[in-house]
N, C-alpha and C positions, 0 to 999 in steps of 0.2 A: 468328793471334791474334784476328782479328775473329770468326772462326767460333767459337772457344772462348768468347770473351766473350759472344757472342750466345746460345750454348747455356747458359752459366752464368746469364745473365739470365732465360732462359726457365725454367730449372730453379728459380730463386729465386721467380719469379712463380707457378710451379705450386705450390711449397711454401707460399707465402703464401696462395694461394687455398685450399689444403688445410687451412690453419690457420684461415682465416676461416669456412669452412663449418660446422665444429663450433660456432663461437661464435654463429652465427645460430640454431642449433637450440634452445637453452634459451629464448630469447625467444619463438620460435614455440610451444614447449611450454607456456609460461606463458599465452600468449594462448588456446591451445586449452583450457587448464584453466579460465579464466574465461569464455571464449566457445567452447563446444564446436562444432567444425566450422569454425572460422575459417580454418585452414590449407587445408581443401578449398575454401572460398569464394575465398580469395586465388589459389590455383592455377587455379581455373576462370576467374576474371576475367582473369588474366594470359594464359591460354591462348586464350580465345575473344574477349576484348575488348581485349587488350593493355594492361590497366590494372593497375598495381602498387599494391595496397591498402596495402602496408607504408609507402608514402610518406605516406598519410593517417592513419596510426595516431595521431600526436599530436593531429591535429584531432578525430578521433573521441573520444579520451579527454577533450579539452577540452570538447566538446559534451556528453558524458555527465556530466562533473562539473558543468557549468553547469546541466544539467537537474535533477540531484539537489539542487543548491544552491537552485535556483529554487523547488522544491517546499516546502522549509522556509522560505525567505525570503518566499514569497508568503503562506503561512499566517500568518507573523508580521506581515507588513504588513497583510494583510486583517483580522487581529485588532485591530490598532491603529486601522484605519479604522472598524471596527464599534464599537469602544469609545468613540471620540472624535468621529466625524463622522456616525454613523448612529444611527437609532432603530429598535428591533426590537420586535415584538409577537408573543408566542407564544399560540396559540389551541389549546386542547385539543379533542379530537374529541367528548368528552362534554358540551361546552358548547353552548348553543343558538346562540351567535354563529358557531360553526363552520359550521353549515348556511347561515347568511346569507352568510358570506364565500365559501363554495364556490359558492353560486348566483351571486354577483357575479362571481367569477372565471370562471365558465362563459360569461359574456356578453362577456368581454374578447377583444380581437383576438389577443393572444399565445396564449390558450388554444386558439383555432381553428387557429393556425399550428403548434402543437406536434406533433411527429412521434410522441410517446408520450403517450397520454392514457387516461383512465378514463371509460367510458360509464356513466351513471346514469339510471335511470328515475324515481327518487324521492329527493330530498335532504331527507327528513324533513318530513312534512306540517305539523309545528308551525311551521315557519319560513316557509312560503310566503306567508302574508298579510303578514308583515313585509317579505319580499323584494319583494312587489309595491309596497308603499309606498315602499321605497327606490328601486325602479326609476323610479317616477313622479317622484321628487324629482331624480334624477340624469339624467333622460332628455335634457335639453337640453345638459348638459355632456359627456356621453359620446358624443353623436352616433350613437347606435345606431338602426338602422332599426326600423320599426314591426313588421315581421314577427317579429323576434327577441323583442320585448316581448310580442307576442301569443302566440307559442309558449310563452314562459316562463310567462305567466299561465294558459295552458290546461293546463299540466302538473299544477297542483294541483287542477283541477276536472274537465275532460272528457277531454282527450287525454293520453296517456302518452308525451310526446315524450322524446327522449334529450337529456340534458345532458352535455356533454363537459367534463371538468376535467383539467388537466395531471397527468401521472403523478408519481411520487416523484422528487425531485431539485430542482435550482436552476433558476429561470426569471427572467430579468431583462427588464424592459420599462419603457416610459415611460408615465406617467399624469399628465395635467394639468401637464406640464412638469417632473415629478419622476421620478427614477430609482428604481424599486422592484424589489426582489428577492424573489420568491416561492419559498419553500423548503417543499416538502411531504415530510415524513418519515413512514416507516411505524412505527407503534407496535408494539413487541415485548413490552410488559409484559402478562402473562397477566391480571392483575386488571383493567386498563383494558379489555382486549379483552372479558372476560366482562361487565363493566358495560355496555359499548356493545352487545354482543349482546343482553343482557337488555332494555335500553331499546328497541332496535329491535324485539324480539319483542313487547313489551307495546304499543308504538306501532302495530304492524301489527294486533295483536289488537283494539285499541280503535277502529280506523277503521271507518266505516260500511260501506265496501266489504267488509271481512272479515265483518261481521255478515250482510250479504246473501249472501255466499258460503256461510257456515255454514247459513243458513236454506234456501237453494236445494237444498242437498245433504242436508238432514235431520239435520245433526250438531249436537249441543247446543253452544251458544255459551258455552263455559267455558274457563278457562285456569288451570292449577295449577303452582306452583313450590315446590321444596324447597330450603331453605338448610341445608346441613350443614357442620359444622366445630366446632372447639373453642370453649369459652366465651370471650367477650370479643373476638371477631374482627369484629364489626359486622354480624351477621345481622339483628337487629332494626332497627339504624340504617339499613341499606340498604332495608329495607321501608318505613320512614318517609320516607326520601329519595325513594323511587320514587313513593309516594303524593303527596308534595309536588311532584315534577317534573311529574306529569300532572294535578295539581290535583284529586285524588280524595279522598274521605273514607276514612278507615281505621278499621276496627273490630277491636279486639284481643280475642281470646277465650282464656281460660285454662281448659284442659280438666281441670286438676287441682283446680279449685275445687269446693267442697262442693255448690254449686247447679248444677253442670254435669251435668245428666241429659238424657235424650233429649227429654223434653217441653219443657224450657226452651230447649235449643239449637234444636229445631225451630221454636219460636216466634220466637226471635231471627233465625234465618236467613230465615224467611218475611217478616220485616219489613225486610230489607235492601233498599236501593235497587238499581237495575239496574246502575249504574256505581259501583263502590267496590272497596276493597281489604280483604280479610279476612285477618288475621294470627293463626295458631294457633301460639303460642310453646311450645317445648320439648314437642313432641308425644310424645316418647319417655318423658316422666315422667308421663303421664296414665294409666298402667296399661292401655294398649291394645296392648302388645307381645305378639304371638302370642296374642291373646285367644281366637281361635276354637279353636286347639288345646287351650288350657287349659279352655275351656268344654266341649269334647268329653270330656276326661278327667273333669271334674267331673260331667258328666251321666251318664257311665258309672258313676262311684262312687256317685252319687245313686241310680241304678237298682238297683245291687247292695245299697246300704244299705236302700232301700225294700223289696226282696225279703226281706232278713234281718229287717227290722223287722216286716213283715207276718207272718213265720213265728213271731217270738218274742212280740211284744206288739202285737196288731192295734189300729190306730187311734190310737196315741200318737206314735210316732216319725215316722210319715208326715205327720201334721199339722204337726209341728215343722219338718220339711224343707221342706214346701210353703210355710209361712209365711216361713221364712228366704229361700227362693228368691224369693218375691214381694217381700220387703223389699229384697233386693239388686238385683233387676231394676228397681225403682222408684227407687232412690237411686244407682245406678251406671250409667255410660255404657258401652255395649258397642261393640265394633268394628263389627259389622253395623249398629247404629243410627247410628253416626257416618258410615259410608259412604253410607247412605241419605239422611242429611241433606246431605252434601256434593254428591252427584251423583245423587240419586234423581229420581223423576218430578216431585216438587213443589219441587225445588231451583231457586233463582233463577239466571237467565242474565245474562251481561254482567259478572259480577264477576271479580276477580283474587284467587285463593286463594294465600296464601303460608304454608307451614309451615316451622318451624325445628326442628332437632334437633341434639343433640351426638353421638348414636350412631345412625347410619343403619342399622347392622347389626341393631339391636334392633327395628326396625319390621317390621310384617307386610307381606308382599309385595303383598297386595291393596291396601294403603294407598298404596303408591308405584308402582303399576303405571302404564304409559303410558295416558293418558286421564284419570287423576286427577292425576298429576304429569307435566307435559309437559317440564319442564326442571329439572335438578338443578344448583344453583350451589354449588360447593365453596369453602369458606373455609379459609385456613391462617394460620399465625402470620405476624407482620409481617416482610416482607422489607426490603431496603435502601431501596427506593423509598418504601414506606409509612412507614418510620421517618423519613426525611427530610421527607416531606410533613407528618407530624404535628408535627415540630419547627418547620417554617416556619409552620404554621397557628397554633401557640401563640404564637410570638414575632414574627410579622409585624406591622408597625405598621398600625393601622386607625383609621378615624375614631371619635372618642369615647374614645380612650385618653388617658393622662395628658398634659395640656398642650394637647390639640387644642381642647377646649372653651374654655379661656381665650384661646387665640390667635384663635379664631373670634369670640369676643365683643369682643376688642380691635379686630379688623378691621372689625366691624360697628358699632362705636361711632360716634356722630356726631362730626364734626370731624376725622376721620382723613384725612390727605392721600392722594390716589390713588397718588402715587409711593411713599409709605411703605407703603401697602397692597400694592402690587405687589412691593416689595422684601421685605416680610414673607412674602408668598406664595412668592416664589422661594426665600427662605431655608428655609421650611418644606419645600418640595419637595426642596431639596438635602439637608436632614437626613433626609427620608423615603427618598430614594434611597440615602444612605449607610447608613442603618439596614437597609434591605432587602439591600444587598450584604453587610453584616456578618452578618446572619442567614443568608444563603445560604452564606457561608463557614463559619459555625459549624455549619450543618446537616451539611456533609460531615464535619466532625470528630466530630460526635455519632454519625453513621452508622458511622464507623470504630470507635467504642467500644462500640456495642451489637451483639451478634451477631445475624445475621439468622436467621429461621425458628426462633426459640426463645421469644420473648415475644409475647404478644398485643397488639394495638393498644390495648386498654383498660389493660393494665399500663403500657405506655410513656406513655400520656396521663396516667395517674394519677401517675407519677413526675414528669413535666414540670409538672404542676399544683402540685406542692410548691414549684417554683422558677419560677412563672409570670412573675415580674418580673425574673429574672436568668438569662439563657441561659448566661452563663459559669459560674454556680454549678451549673447542670444538667450541663454538660459535666464540671466538676470532680468531681462526685459520681457520675457515670455508672458508672464502673468499680466503685466500692464497692456501688452499687445492684445491679449484675449479680451480684456475689458474694453479697450478702444475699438476693436473690430466689432464687437457685439453692439457697442453704442452706435457706430457708423451704420451697421446693417439695420438697426432699429430706426435710425433717422431716415435712411433710404426707404424703408417700408412705410413710414409715416408720410414721407413726401410723395411716394408713389400712390398711397391711398388718397391723399389730398388731391393729387392730379386727376386720379380716376373720378373722385367725387366732383371736381370742377368740370370735367368733361361730361359727366352724367347730367350735371345741372345745365350745362350749355345745350346738351341734346334735348333736355326737357324744355328749355326756353325756346329752342328752335321748333320743337313739336307744338308748343303753345302758340308760337307765331304762325305756324302753318295752319293750326286750327282756327286762329283768328282770321287769317286770310281766307280760309275756306268759308267761314261764317260771313265775312264781308262779301265774298264772291256770291254766296248764296243769297244774301240780302240784296245785292245789286241785281242778281238774276231775277229775284222775286219782284223787285221794283220795276225792272224792265218788263216782266210779264204783265204786271199790273197796268203799266202805261200802255202796253200793246193791247191789252184787253179793253181798256177805256177807249183807245183810239178806234178799235174795231166796233165797239158799241156805239160810238158817235157816228161812225160812217156806215152804220148798219142799214138794212132795207127800210126800217121804219122811218128813219130820218130822211131818206131819199124820197119816199112817197109824200111825206109832209112838205118837203121843199117843193115838189112838183105841184101839190095842191095849192100851195100859197101862190105859186106863179100863175096858175090858171085863174085863180080868183082875182 
């Protein structure tokens, strides 16, 4: 009995284990599905180290869930801390203070201890004098050694030392007992990148070292830029802003003017100062597109017409052609004349030439070849970033807006308590911050209602100027403005197409009339030839002999 009972228990245990084994397989398959190779790892750990990882699966799941939860929770908590307990300052790369800030960061201890950094030989020469002044002021507080200050001051003058700034990412450090977080982000917007590249190029060109470099190598010290893009995208505005940024005088030349001939332009360009900006607007509308090819054709036609005129009526048509050519050459600007004025032997050096065009494909290749145009800046319709920036620029609260003047006068009035003045200033600052936050939120809504890459910045600014005191009204009417503007553009396109079709029909009619005139002239010439042949036949030698014979008889 004992033997039977023992065997039955053994059989039952074997059956139970056989049933338990298949139940463990689905869980192992699920783990392998979410974590491929987990079963191989557990078997290897159990075989070589005697560790059963299945026991630690709940702990692993708990740690993984805590990690994912911490990512979302930390972002939320950090956002609350930034909103209520911290102050942030955003500095754009195209602002002059950016260079001052980066030069200051390069002297801090955390920048030298960073394992990922960017090496610079020049942090924009415009800011070095301001940076030297700031270093002298903060030298006692920062406890920086003299060698660092000397090296920094020599970067802008004699030596080209390396300045190390932290790379992209977050950097936390202590400064004067305060915790600071320095976050450097890489700008991915194409427009900002092109603007920074343009500023850096002009800054390098205007530096005295570049002038000496050009002079030593016998290269003319000139620089040319071409702004091309649809109308209203800010080509002329960028040229004006560039001149203001570098504090240069700007001279705007219109080649489509009546007085824009070679003699006048040569005189104007010879009187230009050495350092200035010359803006040639809409150069494609000046009648200089493919001028050399057209002039060759016209010269060939003139030669043929001269030959025919000399054969038919000597001295009459030739004089008319020569006088017309002299008149056109004296009153019209040619492409070769413009090229000689821009970069000829007598052209001025040290200037910045900027040309704008709406159709770069219409320009002669000689006008935009490398050497005359060193950089082409392409403009496009407003994207989401530009739309939001225009909205914020229109509606951002600034000094001198409604209410600011009266509040300032009330604060400056005699007899005003200092506490009341402070309270008024704090209230004004709170209102300002609230308005800025409101405008920022509305800008995102406005960007969502205006399609990107369809309207020019000038069109968007013109629409916002209609509601310059009510951003809510601008957002309310944005959708209808998009519909109306599209409709107007379509009507203009249809009208322009009809006008082109009408002009083509007129040209076809003129060609038909010319062909008819040629046919009539040919018929008249043929009839005249026939009459002449008949007259010659009647007055031929046979008729003369017959007449003589009849007289003798």
